[in-house]
N, C-alpha and C positions, 0 to 999 in steps of 0.2 A: 644248348646255350651254356655258357660258362657261368659258374656260381661266383667267380671272382669279380670284384668291382673294377670298373674302368680305371685306367691310370689317371690320376689327377682329380678323381671324384671327391676325395677327402678334402683337398684344398678348396674346391668349389663350395662344398658344404660349409667349410670353416669360414670362408668369406661371407657366405650368405647369412650365417648366424653371428657374425661379428668376432670370430676367432681368427687368429693368424694361422696360416697353414704350415709355417716352419716350426723347427724344434725350439723349445723354450719360448713359446709364444705367449709370454706374460703370465704363465702359470695357470691358464684356463684348463679346467678339468674336462675330460672327454665323457662326461656322464650322458648316457643316452636316455631320453625320455621314453616312457612306454607308448606304444602305438595306441592302445586302448586303455581306458580307465578301468581298473579292476574292481574298485569299490568306492564308496563315498563315506565320509565321516558322518556318524550319527549326530543329530542335533543335541544340544545340551538338554538333558532331561528325557532323551529319547529311549532310555532303557526300559526294561520291563517294569510295569506298575505293581506286579506281584512276583513272587519267587518263581524260579524256573520249574519247580515241582508242580505248580498250579496248572490247571488246564488252560488252553489258549485264550478262551473268552475271559477268564479271570485275570490273565496277565494284561489284557487290554481293556479293562473296565472303564477307564476314563473316556476313551473315544467311543466305546459302545454306549455309555450313558448319554453322551452328547448326540450321537446318531439316533439312538432310540427316541430321545425327546423330539428331535427334528422329525422323525418318521411319525410320531404321534401328532405333532403339529400339522403335518401335511394331511394326515387322515382326518383330523378335526376340520381342517380347512375344506377338504373334499366333501365333508358332510354338512356343508352350508353354515359353518360357524367361522366365517372368515377372520374376524377380528381375534377371536380366542386362539385359533390355530396359528395365526401369524405371530401373536404374542408368545406362544410356546416356542416357535422357531427362534425368535430373537432372544428369549430367555435361555434357550439351550446354548446359543453362542456366548452369551454373557457367563453362563455356567462354565463353559469351556475355558474362558479367560480366567475365571477364578480358580479352576482346577490347575491350570497351567502356572498360575502365580503361586499357589499354596503348596503343591506337591512337588517333591524333588524329581520324581520319575513318573511320567504320564504315558509312556508307550508311544503309540502312533499319533497321539494328539499333538506331540511335539513335531512340528514340520520344519521350523527354522529356529532362529535364536529365541530365547525366552521373551525378550522385549518385543520382537516382531510378532510373535504369536499372540501375546497378550494384547498388543495394540490392534492387530487385525481382528481378532475375535471380539474385542471390546467395542471397536468402532462399528463393525458390521452389526453386532447385536444391538447396540444403542440405536443405530439408524433404523433397523427393522422394527424395534419396539416403538420408536417415535412415529414411524409411518403407520403402524398398526393403530396407535392411539389417535392419530389425526385423520384416519380414513373416513371418507364420506359414505353414506349419510350419517348424521348424528355423531360427530366426532366426540370421543371421550376427553380429548385434549385440544384446546384451541389456543393458538399462539397469536396474539393480536397483531404483532408487527409483520407476520407473514401475510396476513390478509391485506394490510396496507401496502406491502411490497408488491403483491400481485396486482392490486389496482393501479399502482404507480407504473408498473411495467407494461400494462395493457392499454393505458391511456395514451393519447397522442402527445 
């Protein structure tokens, strides 16, 4: 097979992408887009949390602190302390939100923009903590209007 393109292939491609096929076609550039993405931009604050001379775990201490606390919470939950373990998991996410807010560089804890990360970690952590506090039996936190809402929705 020949490596040369077919005659008229450039004009067809130009029409397909909204460029004219003739000379002087409005000054549109012939910039070719890459077939594959070579890399992605690092999120704001996604740099190393410690200098490059530090060992890898020290460079990623914020995400390791959050993951370590979540692991501890899962272990405590597995050892029949459901409420305390779940509270630890929620507090770990809230701690991740605080770290993302306060530190300029948090390594792999930065997933998206700073605002999105803080909102996601904060909302999920708050919901997990509230659910842990309201878990039955003998909830540590009772919200009266939720009980009324439940009775209202289950009645005819």
